MARBA-3410 file (N, C-alpha, C, O; in Angstrom, 1 decimal):
220
0.1,23.7,-7.8,1.0,22.9,-7.1,2.4,23.5,-7.2,2.8,24.0,-8.3 ~ 3.2,23.5,-6.1,4.5,24.1,-6.2,5.5,23.2,-7.0,5.2,22.1,-7.3 ~ 6.5,23.9,-7.5,7.5,23.2,-8.3,8.1,22.0,-7.6,8.3,20.9,-8.2 ~ 8.4,22.1,-6.3,9.0,21.0,-5.6,8.0,19.8,-5.6,8.5,18.7,-5.8 ~ 6.7,20.0,-5.4,5.8,18.9,-5.3,5.6,18.3,-6.7,5.4,17.1,-6.8
5.7,19.1,-7.8,5.7,18.6,-9.1,6.9,17.6,-9.4,6.7,16.6,-9.9 ~ 8.0,18.1,-8.9,9.2,17.3,-9.1,9.2,16.0,-8.3,9.6,14.9,-8.7 ~ 8.6,16.1,-7.1,8.5,15.0,-6.2,7.6,13.9,-6.8,7.9,12.7,-6.8 ~ 6.4,14.4,-7.3,5.5,13.5,-7.9,6.1,12.8,-9.1,5.9,11.6,-9.3 ~ 6.9,13.5,-9.9,7.5,12.9,-11.1,8.5,11.8,-10.6,8.6,10.8,-11.2
9.3,12.1,-9.6,10.3,11.2,-9.1,9.6,9.9,-8.6,10.1,8.8,-8.8 ~ 8.5,10.0,-7.9,7.8,8.9,-7.3,7.2,8.1,-8.5,7.3,6.8,-8.5 ~ 6.6,8.7,-9.4,6.0,8.0,-10.6,7.0,7.2,-11.4,6.7,6.1,-11.8 ~ 8.2,7.8,-11.5,9.2,7.1,-12.4,10.3,6.4,-11.6,11.3,6.0,-12.2 ~ 10.2,6.4,-10.3,11.1,5.5,-9.5,12.4,6.1,-9.1,13.4,5.4,-9.0
12.5,7.4,-9.0,13.8,8.1,-8.7,13.8,8.2,-7.1,13.2,9.1,-6.5 ~ 14.6,7.3,-6.5,14.6,7.2,-5.0,15.4,8.4,-4.4,14.8,9.1,-3.5 ~ 16.6,8.6,-4.8,17.4,9.6,-4.2,18.5,10.1,-5.3,18.5,9.6,-6.4 ~ 19.3,11.0,-4.9,20.2,11.6,-5.9,21.2,10.6,-6.4,21.6,10.7,-7.6 ~ 21.6,9.6,-5.6,22.6,8.6,-6.1,22.0,7.5,-6.9,22.7,6.7,-7.4
20.7,7.4,-6.9,20.0,6.3,-7.6,20.2,6.5,-9.1,20.0,7.6,-9.7 ~ 20.7,5.4,-9.8,20.9,5.6,-11.3,19.7,5.4,-12.1,19.7,5.7,-13.3 ~ 18.5,5.1,-11.4,17.3,4.9,-12.2,16.3,6.0,-11.8,16.2,6.3,-10.7 ~ 15.6,6.5,-12.8,15.7,6.3,-14.3,16.9,7.1,-14.8,17.3,8.1,-14.3 ~ 17.4,6.6,-15.9,18.7,7.2,-16.5,18.5,8.7,-16.8,19.5,9.4,-16.6
17.4,9.1,-17.2,17.2,10.6,-17.6,17.2,11.5,-16.4,17.3,12.7,-16.5 ~ 17.1,10.9,-15.2,17.2,11.7,-14.0,18.5,11.5,-13.2,18.6,11.9,-12.0 ~ 19.4,10.9,-13.8,20.7,10.6,-13.1,21.4,11.8,-12.6,21.5,12.8,-13.3 ~ 21.8,11.8,-11.3,22.5,13.0,-10.7,21.5,14.0,-10.2,22.0,15.0,-9.5 ~ 20.2,13.9,-10.4,19.3,14.9,-9.9,18.7,14.4,-8.5,18.8,13.3,-8.2
18.1,15.4,-7.8,17.5,15.0,-6.5,16.4,14.0,-6.8,15.7,14.1,-7.8 ~ 16.2,13.1,-5.8,15.2,12.1,-5.9,14.1,12.4,-4.9,14.0,13.5,-4.3 ~ 13.2,11.4,-4.6,12.1,11.6,-3.7,12.6,11.9,-2.3,12.0,12.7,-1.6 ~ 13.7,11.3,-1.9,14.2,11.6,-0.6,14.6,13.0,-0.3,14.1,13.7,0.6 ~ 15.4,13.6,-1.2,15.9,15.0,-1.1,14.7,16.0,-1.3,14.7,17.0,-0.6
13.9,15.7,-2.2,12.8,16.6,-2.5,11.8,16.7,-1.4,11.2,17.8,-1.1 ~ 11.5,15.6,-0.7,10.6,15.6,0.4,11.2,16.5,1.6,10.5,17.3,2.2 ~ 12.5,16.3,1.8,13.2,17.2,2.8,13.1,18.6,2.4,12.8,19.5,3.3 ~ 13.3,18.9,1.2,13.2,20.3,0.7,11.8,20.9,0.9,11.6,22.0,1.3 ~ 10.8,20.1,0.6,9.4,20.5,0.7,9.1,20.8,2.2,8.5,21.8,2.5
9.5,20.0,3.1,9.3,20.2,4.5,10.1,21.5,5.0,9.5,22.2,5.8 ~ 11.3,21.6,4.5,12.1,22.8,4.9,11.4,24.1,4.3,11.6,25.2,4.9 ~ 10.7,23.9,3.2,10.0,25.1,2.7,8.6,25.3,3.3,7.8,26.1,2.8 ~ 8.4,24.6,4.4,7.2,24.7,5.2,5.9,24.3,4.5,4.8,24.7,4.7 ~ 6.1,23.4,3.5,4.9,22.7,2.9,4.4,21.7,3.9,5.2,20.8,4.4
3.1,21.7,4.1,2.5,20.8,5.1,2.7,19.3,4.7,2.6,19.0,3.5 ~ 3.0,18.4,5.6,3.1,17.0,5.3,1.8,16.4,4.6,1.9,15.6,3.6 ~ 0.7,16.9,5.0,-0.6,16.5,4.4,-0.6,16.9,2.9,-1.2,16.1,2.1 ~ -0.1,18.1,2.6,-0.1,18.6,1.2,0.9,17.8,0.4,0.6,17.5,-0.8 ~ 2.0,17.4,1.0,3.0,16.5,0.3,2.3,15.2,-0.1,2.5,14.7,-1.2
1.6,14.6,0.8,0.9,13.4,0.6,-0.2,13.5,-0.5,-0.2,12.8,-1.4 ~ -1.0,14.5,-0.3,-2.2,14.7,-1.1,-1.9,15.2,-2.5,-2.5,14.8,-3.5 ~ -0.9,16.1,-2.6,-0.7,16.7,-3.9,0.5,16.1,-4.7,0.6,16.3,-5.9 ~ 1.3,15.2,-4.1,2.4,14.6,-4.8,2.4,13.1,-4.7,2.3,12.5,-5.8 ~ 2.4,12.5,-3.5,2.5,11.1,-3.4,1.3,10.3,-3.9,1.4,9.4,-4.7
0.1,10.8,-3.5,-1.1,10.1,-3.9,-1.4,10.1,-5.4,-1.6,9.1,-6.0 ~ -1.3,11.3,-6.0,-1.4,11.4,-7.5,-0.4,10.5,-8.2,-0.7,9.9,-9.2 ~ 0.9,10.6,-7.7,1.9,9.8,-8.4,1.7,8.3,-8.3,1.8,7.6,-9.3 ~ 1.3,7.8,-7.1,1.0,6.4,-7.0,-0.3,6.0,-7.7,-0.4,4.8,-8.2 ~ -1.2,6.9,-7.8,-2.4,6.6,-8.6,-2.1,6.4,-10.1,-2.6,5.5,-10.8
-1.1,7.3,-10.6,-0.7,7.1,-12.0,0.1,5.8,-12.2,-0.1,5.2,-13.2 ~ 0.9,5.4,-11.2,1.6,4.2,-11.3,0.6,3.0,-11.3,0.7,2.1,-12.1 ~ -0.4,3.0,-10.4,-1.4,2.0,-10.4,-2.2,1.9,-11.7,-2.5,0.8,-12.1 ~ -2.5,3.0,-12.2,-3.2,3.0,-13.5,-2.4,2.4,-14.6,-2.9,1.6,-15.4 ~ -1.1,2.8,-14.7,-0.3,2.3,-15.7,0.0,0.7,-15.6,0.0,0.0,-16.6
0.1,0.3,-14.3,0.2,-1.1,-14.0,-1.0,-1.9,-14.5,-0.9,-3.0,-15.1 ~ -2.2,-1.3,-14.2,-3.5,-2.0,-14.5,-3.6,-2.1,-16.1,-4.1,-3.1,-16.6 ~ -3.1,-1.1,-16.8,-3.2,-1.1,-18.3,-2.0,-1.8,-18.9,-1.8,-1.9,-20.1 ~ -1.1,-2.4,-18.0,0.1,-3.1,-18.5,1.1,-2.2,-19.3,1.7,-2.7,-20.3 ~ 1.1,-1.0,-19.0,2.1,0.0,-19.5,3.4,-0.2,-18.8,4.5,-0.1,-19.4
3.3,-0.5,-17.5,4.5,-0.8,-16.8,4.3,-2.2,-16.1,3.2,-2.7,-16.0 ~ 5.4,-2.8,-15.5,5.3,-4.1,-14.9,5.9,-4.1,-13.5,6.2,-3.0,-13.0 ~ 6.0,-5.2,-12.9,6.3,-5.3,-11.5,7.6,-4.5,-11.1,7.7,-3.8,-10.2 ~ 8.7,-4.7,-11.9,10.0,-4.0,-11.6,9.8,-2.5,-11.5,10.3,-1.9,-10.6 ~ 9.2,-1.9,-12.5,9.0,-0.4,-12.4,8.1,0.0,-11.3,8.3,1.0,-10.7
7.1,-0.9,-11.0,6.2,-0.5,-9.9,6.9,-0.6,-8.6,6.7,0.2,-7.7 ~ 7.8,-1.6,-8.4,8.6,-1.7,-7.2,9.5,-0.5,-7.0,9.7,0.0,-5.9 ~ 10.1,0.0,-8.1,11.0,1.2,-8.0,10.2,2.4,-7.6,10.6,3.2,-6.8 ~ 8.9,2.6,-8.1,8.1,3.7,-7.7,7.7,3.5,-6.2,7.7,4.5,-5.5 ~ 7.4,2.3,-5.8,7.1,2.1,-4.4,8.3,2.4,-3.5,8.1,3.0,-2.4
9.5,2.1,-3.9,10.7,2.4,-3.1,10.9,3.9,-3.0,11.2,4.5,-2.0 ~ 10.6,4.6,-4.1,10.7,6.1,-4.1,9.7,6.7,-3.2,10.0,7.6,-2.4 ~ 8.5,6.1,-3.2,7.4,6.6,-2.3,7.8,6.4,-0.9,7.6,7.2,0.0 ~ 8.4,5.2,-0.6,8.8,4.9,0.8,9.9,5.8,1.3,10.0,6.2,2.4 ~ 10.8,6.2,0.4,11.9,7.1,0.7,11.3,8.5,1.1,11.9,9.2,1.9
10.2,8.9,0.5,9.5,10.1,0.9,8.7,9.9,2.2,8.8,10.8,3.1 ~ 8.0,8.8,2.3,7.2,8.6,3.5,8.0,8.5,4.8,7.4,8.9,5.8 ~ 9.2,8.1,4.7,10.0,8.0,6.0,10.1,9.4,6.7,10.3,9.5,7.9 ~ 10.1,10.5,5.8,10.2,11.8,6.4,8.8,12.3,6.9,8.7,13.2,7.8 ~ 7.7,11.7,6.4,6.4,12.2,6.7,5.8,11.4,7.9,5.0,11.9,8.7
6.3,10.2,8.1,5.7,9.3,9.2,5.7,10.0,10.6,4.7,9.8,11.3 ~ 6.8,10.7,11.0,6.7,11.3,12.3,5.6,12.2,12.5,5.0,12.4,13.6 ~ 5.2,12.9,11.4,4.0,13.9,11.5,2.7,13.1,11.7,1.8,13.6,12.4 ~ 2.6,11.9,11.0,1.4,11.1,11.2,1.4,10.5,12.6,0.3,10.4,13.2 ~ 2.5,10.0,13.0,2.5,9.3,14.3,2.3,10.3,15.5,1.7,9.9,16.5
2.6,11.6,15.3,2.4,12.6,16.3,0.9,13.0,16.3,0.5,13.7,17.3 ~ 0.2,12.7,15.3,-1.2,13.2,15.2,-1.3,14.5,14.5,-2.4,15.0,14.3 ~ -0.2,15.1,14.1,-0.2,16.4,13.5,-0.9,16.4,12.2,-1.6,17.3,11.8 ~ -0.7,15.3,11.5,-1.3,15.1,10.2,-2.1,13.8,10.2,-1.7,12.8,10.8 ~ -3.3,13.7,9.6,-4.2,12.6,9.7,-4.1,11.7,8.5,-3.8,12.1,7.4
-4.2,10.4,8.8,-4.3,9.4,7.7,-5.8,9.1,7.5,-6.7,9.4,8.2 ~ -6.1,8.4,6.3,-7.4,8.1,6.0,-8.0,6.9,6.8,-9.2,6.8,7.0 ~ -7.1,6.1,7.4,-7.5,5.0,8.2,-6.4,4.0,8.3,-5.2,4.3,7.9 ~ -6.6,2.8,8.9,-5.6,1.8,9.1,-5.9,0.6,8.2,-7.1,0.2,8.0 ~ -4.9,0.0,7.7,-5.0,-1.2,6.8,-4.1,-2.2,7.3,-2.9,-2.1,7.3
-4.7,-3.3,7.8,-3.9,-4.5,8.3,-3.7,-5.5,7.1,-4.7,-5.8,6.5 ~ -2.5,-5.9,6.8,-2.3,-6.8,5.7,-1.3,-7.9,6.1,-0.3,-7.6,6.8 ~ -1.5,-9.0,5.5,-0.5,-10.1,5.7,-0.8,-11.3,4.8,-1.9,-11.4,4.2 ~ 0.2,-12.1,4.5,0.1,-13.3,3.7,-0.3,-14.4,4.7,0.2,-14.6,5.8 ~ -1.3,-15.2,4.3,-2.0,-16.2,5.3,-1.0,-17.3,5.6,0.0,-17.5,5.0
-1.4,-18.0,6.7,-0.6,-19.1,7.2,-0.2,-20.1,6.2,-1.0,-20.5,5.3 ~ 1.1,-20.5,6.2,1.6,-21.5,5.3,2.2,-21.0,4.0,2.7,-21.7,3.2 ~ 2.0,-19.6,3.8,2.4,-19.0,2.5,3.5,-18.0,2.8,3.3,-17.1,3.6 ~ 4.6,-18.1,2.1,5.8,-17.2,2.4,6.0,-16.2,1.3,7.0,-15.5,1.3 ~ 5.0,-16.1,0.3,5.2,-15.1,-0.8,4.8,-13.7,-0.3,3.8,-13.5,0.4
5.6,-12.7,-0.7,5.4,-11.4,-0.2,5.4,-10.3,-1.2,5.1,-9.1,-0.9 ~ 5.8,-10.5,-2.5,5.9,-9.4,-3.4,4.6,-8.8,-3.7,4.5,-7.6,-3.7 ~ 3.6,-9.6,-3.9,2.2,-9.0,-4.2,1.7,-8.3,-3.0,1.2,-7.2,-3.1 ~ 1.9,-8.9,-1.8,1.5,-8.2,-0.6,2.2,-6.9,-0.4,1.6,-5.9,0.0 ~ 3.5,-6.9,-0.6,4.3,-5.6,-0.5,3.8,-4.6,-1.4,3.7,-3.4,-1.1
3.5,-4.9,-2.7,3.1,-3.9,-3.6,1.7,-3.3,-3.2,1.6,-2.1,-3.3 ~ 0.8,-4.2,-2.8,-0.5,-3.7,-2.3,-0.3,-2.7,-1.1,-0.9,-1.7,-1.1 ~ 0.6,-3.2,-0.2,0.8,-2.3,1.0,1.4,-1.0,0.6,1.0,0.1,1.2 ~ 2.3,-1.0,-0.3,3.0,0.3,-0.7,2.0,1.2,-1.4,2.0,2.4,-1.2 ~ 1.2,0.6,-2.3,0.2,1.4,-3.0,-0.8,2.0,-2.0,-1.2,3.2,-2.2
-1.3,1.2,-1.1,-2.3,1.7,-0.1,-1.7,2.8,0.8,-2.3,3.8,1.1 ~ -0.4,2.6,1.2,0.2,3.6,2.0,0.4,4.9,1.2,0.2,6.0,1.7 ~ 0.7,4.7,-0.1,0.9,5.9,-0.9,-0.4,6.6,-1.2,-0.5,7.8,-1.6 ~ -1.6,5.9,-0.9,-2.9,6.5,-1.0,-3.3,7.2,0.2,-4.5,7.7,0.3 ~ -2.5,7.2,1.3,-2.8,7.9,2.5,-3.3,7.1,3.7,-3.8,7.7,4.6
-3.1,5.8,3.7,-3.5,4.9,4.8,-2.3,4.5,5.6,-1.2,4.4,5.1 ~ -2.5,4.3,6.9,-1.5,3.7,7.7,-1.5,2.2,7.6,-2.5,1.6,7.7 ~ -0.3,1.6,7.4,-0.2,0.2,7.1,0.3,-0.5,8.3,1.3,-0.1,8.9 ~ -0.4,-1.6,8.7,0.1,-2.5,9.7,0.4,-3.8,9.0,-0.5,-4.6,8.7 ~ 1.7,-4.0,8.6,2.1,-5.2,7.8,2.5,-6.3,8.7,3.5,-6.2,9.4
1.8,-7.4,8.7,2.0,-8.5,9.6,3.0,-9.5,9.0,3.4,-10.5,9.7 ~ 3.4,-9.3,7.7,4.4,-10.2,7.1,3.8,-11.4,6.4,2.7,-11.3,5.9 ~ 4.5,-12.5,6.4,4.1,-13.7,5.7,3.8,-14.8,6.8,4.2,-14.7,7.9 ~ 3.1,-15.9,6.3,2.9,-17.0,7.1,2.1,-16.6,8.4,2.5,-17.0,9.5 ~ 1.1,-15.7,8.3,0.4,-15.1,9.4,-0.8,-16.0,9.8,-1.7,-16.2,9.0
-0.7,-16.5,11.0,-1.9,-17.3,11.5,-3.1,-16.5,11.9,-3.0,-15.2,12.0 ~ -4.2,-17.1,12.0,-5.4,-16.4,12.3,-5.3,-15.6,13.6,-5.8,-14.5,13.7 ~ -4.7,-16.2,14.6,-4.6,-15.5,15.9,-3.9,-14.2,15.8,-4.3,-13.2,16.5 ~ -2.8,-14.1,15.0,-2.1,-12.9,14.8,-3.0,-11.8,14.1,-2.9,-10.7,14.5 ~ -3.8,-12.3,13.1,-4.7,-11.3,12.5,-5.7,-10.8,13.5,-6.0,-9.6,13.6
-6.3,-11.7,14.3,-7.3,-11.3,15.3,-6.7,-10.3,16.3,-7.4,-9.4,16.7 ~ -5.5,-10.6,16.8,-4.8,-9.7,17.7,-4.6,-8.3,17.1,-4.9,-7.2,17.7 ~ -4.2,-8.2,15.8,-3.9,-6.9,15.2,-5.2,-6.2,15.0,-5.3,-5.0,15.2 ~ -6.3,-6.9,14.7,-7.6,-6.3,14.5,-8.1,-5.7,15.9,-8.6,-4.6,16.0 ~ -7.9,-6.5,16.9,-8.3,-6.1,18.3,-7.5,-4.8,18.7,-8.0,-4.0,19.4
-6.2,-4.7,18.3,-5.4,-3.6,18.7,-5.6,-2.4,17.8,-5.2,-1.3,18.2 ~ -6.3,-2.5,16.7,-6.5,-1.4,15.7,-8.0,-1.4,15.3,-8.3,-1.8,14.2 ~ -8.8,-0.8,16.2,-10.2,-0.8,16.1,-10.6,-0.2,14.7,-10.1,0.9,14.4 ~ -11.5,-0.8,14.0,-12.0,-0.2,12.8,-11.1,-0.3,11.6,-11.4,0.2,10.5 ~ -10.0,-1.1,11.7,-9.1,-1.2,10.5,-9.7,-2.0,9.4,-10.6,-2.9,9.7
-9.3,-1.8,8.2,-9.6,-2.6,7.1,-8.6,-3.8,7.0,-7.4,-3.5,7.3 ~ -9.0,-4.9,6.6,-8.0,-6.1,6.6,-7.8,-6.6,5.2,-8.7,-6.6,4.3 ~ -6.5,-6.9,4.9,-6.2,-7.4,3.6,-5.5,-8.8,3.7,-4.5,-8.9,4.5 ~ -6.0,-9.8,3.1,-5.4,-11.2,3.2,-4.8,-11.6,1.8,-5.5,-11.4,0.8 ~ -3.6,-12.1,1.8,-3.0,-12.5,0.5,-2.6,-13.9,0.5,-2.2,-14.5,1.6
-2.8,-14.6,-0.6,-2.4,-16.0,-0.8,-1.9,-16.2,-2.2,-2.6,-15.8,-3.1 ~ -0.8,-16.9,-2.4,-0.3,-17.1,-3.7,-0.3,-18.6,-4.1,0.0,-19.0,-5.2 ~ -0.7,-19.4,-3.1,-0.8,-20.9,-3.4,-2.2,-21.4,-3.2,-2.9,-20.9,-2.3 ~ -2.7,-22.3,-4.1,-4.0,-22.8,-3.9,-4.1,-23.6,-2.6,-5.2,-23.7,-2.0 ~ -3.0,-24.1,-2.1,-3.0,-24.9,-0.9,-3.2,-24.1,0.3,-3.6,-24.6,1.4
-2.9,-22.8,0.2,-3.1,-21.9,1.4,-4.4,-21.1,1.3,-4.7,-20.3,2.3 ~ -5.1,-21.2,0.3,-6.4,-20.5,0.2,-7.4,-21.0,1.2,-8.2,-20.2,1.7 ~ -7.3,-22.2,1.7,-8.1,-22.7,2.7,-7.9,-22.0,4.0,-8.8,-21.7,4.8 ~ -6.6,-21.6,4.3,-6.3,-20.8,5.5,-6.8,-19.4,5.4,-7.2,-18.8,6.4 ~ -6.9,-18.9,4.2,-7.6,-17.6,4.0,-9.0,-17.7,4.4,-9.5,-16.8,5.0
-9.7,-18.8,3.9,-11.1,-19.0,4.3,-11.3,-19.1,5.8,-12.2,-18.5,6.3 ~ -10.4,-19.8,6.5,-10.5,-20.0,7.9,-10.3,-18.7,8.6,-11.0,-18.4,9.6 ~ -9.4,-17.8,8.2,-9.1,-16.6,8.8,-10.3,-15.6,8.6,-10.7,-14.9,9.6 ~ -10.9,-15.6,7.4,-12.1,-14.8,7.2,-13.2,-15.2,8.1,-13.9,-14.4,8.7 ~ -13.4,-16.5,8.2,-14.5,-17.0,9.1,-14.2,-16.6,10.6,-15.2,-16.2,11.3
-13.0,-16.7,11.0,-12.7,-16.3,12.4,-12.9,-14.8,12.6,-13.4,-14.4,13.7 ~ -12.5,-14.0,11.6,-12.7,-12.5,11.7,-14.2,-12.2,11.8,-14.7,-11.4,12.7 ~ -15.0,-12.9,11.0,-16.5,-12.6,11.0,-17.1,-13.1,12.3,-18.0,-12.5,12.8 ~ -16.5,-14.2,12.9,-17.0,-14.7,14.1,-16.7,-13.9,15.3,-17.4,-14.0,16.4 ~ -15.7,-13.0,15.2,-15.2,-12.2,16.4,-15.5,-10.7,16.3,-15.5,-10.0,17.3
-15.7,-10.2,15.0,-15.8,-8.8,14.9,-17.0,-8.5,13.9,-17.2,-9.3,13.0 ~ -17.7,-7.4,14.1,-18.8,-7.1,13.2,-18.4,-5.9,12.3,-17.7,-5.0,12.7 ~ -18.9,-5.9,11.1,-18.8,-4.8,10.2,-17.5,-4.4,9.6,-17.3,-3.3,9.2 ~ -16.5,-5.3,9.7,-15.2,-5.0,9.1,-15.1,-5.3,7.6,-15.7,-6.3,7.2 ~ -14.3,-4.5,6.9,-14.1,-4.7,5.5,-12.9,-5.6,5.3,-11.8,-5.3,5.8
-13.1,-6.7,4.6,-12.0,-7.7,4.3,-11.7,-7.8,2.8,-12.6,-8.1,2.0 ~ -10.5,-7.5,2.4,-10.1,-7.6,1.1,-9.2,-8.8,0.9,-8.4,-9.1,1.8 ~ -9.3,-9.5,-0.2,-8.5,-10.7,-0.5,-7.8,-10.6,-1.9,-8.4,-9.9,-2.8 ~ -6.7,-11.2,-2.0,-6.0,-11.1,-3.3,-4.9,-12.2,-3.4,-4.6,-12.9,-2.4 ~ -4.3,-12.3,-4.6,-3.3,-13.3,-4.8,-3.6,-14.0,-6.1,-4.7,-14.0,-6.6
-2.6,-14.6,-6.8,-2.7,-15.1,-8.1,-3.9,-16.1,-8.2,-4.6,-16.1,-9.2 ~ -4.1,-17.1,-7.3,-5.2,-18.0,-7.5,-6.5,-17.6,-7.0,-7.5,-18.2,-7.3 ~ -6.6,-16.4,-6.4,-7.8,-15.9,-5.8,-8.7,-15.3,-6.9,-8.2,-14.6,-7.8 ~ -10.0,-15.4,-6.8,-10.9,-14.9,-7.8,-12.1,-14.2,-7.1,-12.2,-14.3,-5.9 ~ -12.9,-13.4,-7.8,-14.0,-12.8,-7.2,-15.0,-13.8,-6.7,-15.7,-13.6,-5.7
-15.2,-14.9,-7.5,-16.1,-16.0,-7.0,-15.6,-16.6,-5.7,-16.4,-16.8,-4.8 ~ -14.3,-16.7,-5.5,-13.8,-17.3,-4.3,-14.0,-16.3,-3.1,-14.3,-16.6,-2.0 ~ -13.8,-15.0,-3.4,-14.0,-13.9,-2.5,-15.4,-14.0,-1.9,-15.6,-13.9,-0.7 ~ -16.4,-14.1,-2.8,-17.8,-14.1,-2.4,-18.1,-15.4,-1.6,-18.9,-15.4,-0.7 ~ -17.4,-16.5,-2.1,-17.7,-17.8,-1.5,-17.3,-17.8,0.0,-17.9,-18.5,0.9
-16.1,-17.1,0.3,-15.6,-17.2,1.7,-16.1,-16.0,2.5,-15.7,-15.8,3.7 ~ -17.0,-15.2,1.9,-17.7,-14.1,2.7,-16.7,-12.9,2.9,-16.8,-12.2,3.9 ~ -15.7,-12.7,2.0,-14.9,-11.5,2.1,-15.7,-10.4,1.3,-16.7,-10.6,0.6 ~ -15.2,-9.2,1.4,-15.9,-8.0,0.8,-15.4,-7.6,-0.6,-16.2,-7.1,-1.4 ~ -14.1,-7.8,-0.9,-13.6,-7.3,-2.1,-12.4,-8.1,-2.6,-11.6,-8.5,-1.8
-12.3,-8.2,-3.9,-11.2,-8.8,-4.6,-10.8,-8.0,-5.7,-11.6,-7.5,-6.5 ~ -9.5,-7.8,-5.9,-9.0,-7.1,-7.1,-7.7,-7.9,-7.6,-6.9,-8.3,-6.8 ~ -7.6,-8.0,-8.9,-6.4,-8.6,-9.5,-5.2,-7.7,-9.5,-4.1,-8.2,-9.8 ~ -5.3,-6.5,-9.1,-4.2,-5.6,-9.1,-4.3,-4.6,-7.9,-5.4,-4.3,-7.4 ~ -3.2,-4.0,-7.5,-3.2,-3.1,-6.3,-4.1,-1.9,-6.5,-4.7,-1.4,-5.5
-4.2,-1.3,-7.7,-5.0,-0.1,-7.8,-6.5,-0.3,-7.6,-7.2,0.6,-7.1 ~ -6.9,-1.5,-7.9,-8.3,-1.9,-7.6,-8.6,-1.8,-6.1,-9.7,-1.3,-5.7 ~ -7.6,-2.3,-5.3,-7.8,-2.2,-3.8,-7.8,-0.7,-3.4,-8.6,-0.4,-2.5 ~ -6.9,0.1,-3.9,-6.9,1.5,-3.6,-8.2,2.2,-3.9,-8.8,2.9,-3.1 ~ -8.7,1.9,-5.1,-10.0,2.5,-5.5,-11.1,2.1,-4.6,-12.0,2.9,-4.2
-11.1,0.8,-4.2,-12.2,0.4,-3.2,-12.1,1.1,-1.9,-13.1,1.5,-1.3 ~ -10.9,1.2,-1.4,-10.7,1.9,-0.1,-11.1,3.3,-0.1,-11.6,3.9,0.8 ~ -10.8,4.0,-1.3,-11.1,5.4,-1.4,-12.6,5.6,-1.4,-13.1,6.7,-1.1 ~ -13.4,4.6,-1.6,-14.9,4.7,-1.6,-15.5,4.5,-0.2,-16.6,4.8,0.0 ~ -14.7,4.0,0.7,-15.2,3.7,2.0,-15.4,4.9,2.8,-15.9,4.9,3.9
END
């Protein structure tokens, strides 16, 4: 791996967004993910190589540390922001078709639920793993999910709920997806959600942390 990609991976793993970012303190004043991605592209490093050799390994390391409780939500959010600052330079290459993504992932918090931190973390981790994200936001009704699925054939779907009162809406959305589309993978998550509930509502996968979702998608 080139030195630029090594530096970029380090910045993403430890949450160094750009040169003016004060975090982490030991990298203060140094180039961050933003500048290093531009340098990599200027050095004719392929966008796919930047993703595969720097961003994906860095976010995998972040997910592993989060799963083992070595780091917590604030550090994970900083890494996700650093990854996003890099991805903004790569997205034009994906949108043009010059560089391929692994697939599409539709994600949203179900109707009646306005919580988004967990959803955002999952979306950022999955984007960092090489997938195109269609983020529908919060309080997403079933019809909006169905339209997004219809517009993005073959996408994987992720449903999030943080309230026990909105888990019923998660169930209704899964039922509607199953009734309208065949063979789609549906992932569910959120604080009150369990594997038992996942199986009860006929979803495909549940994980208590974002890295579990990434690992599942990588097996598809």
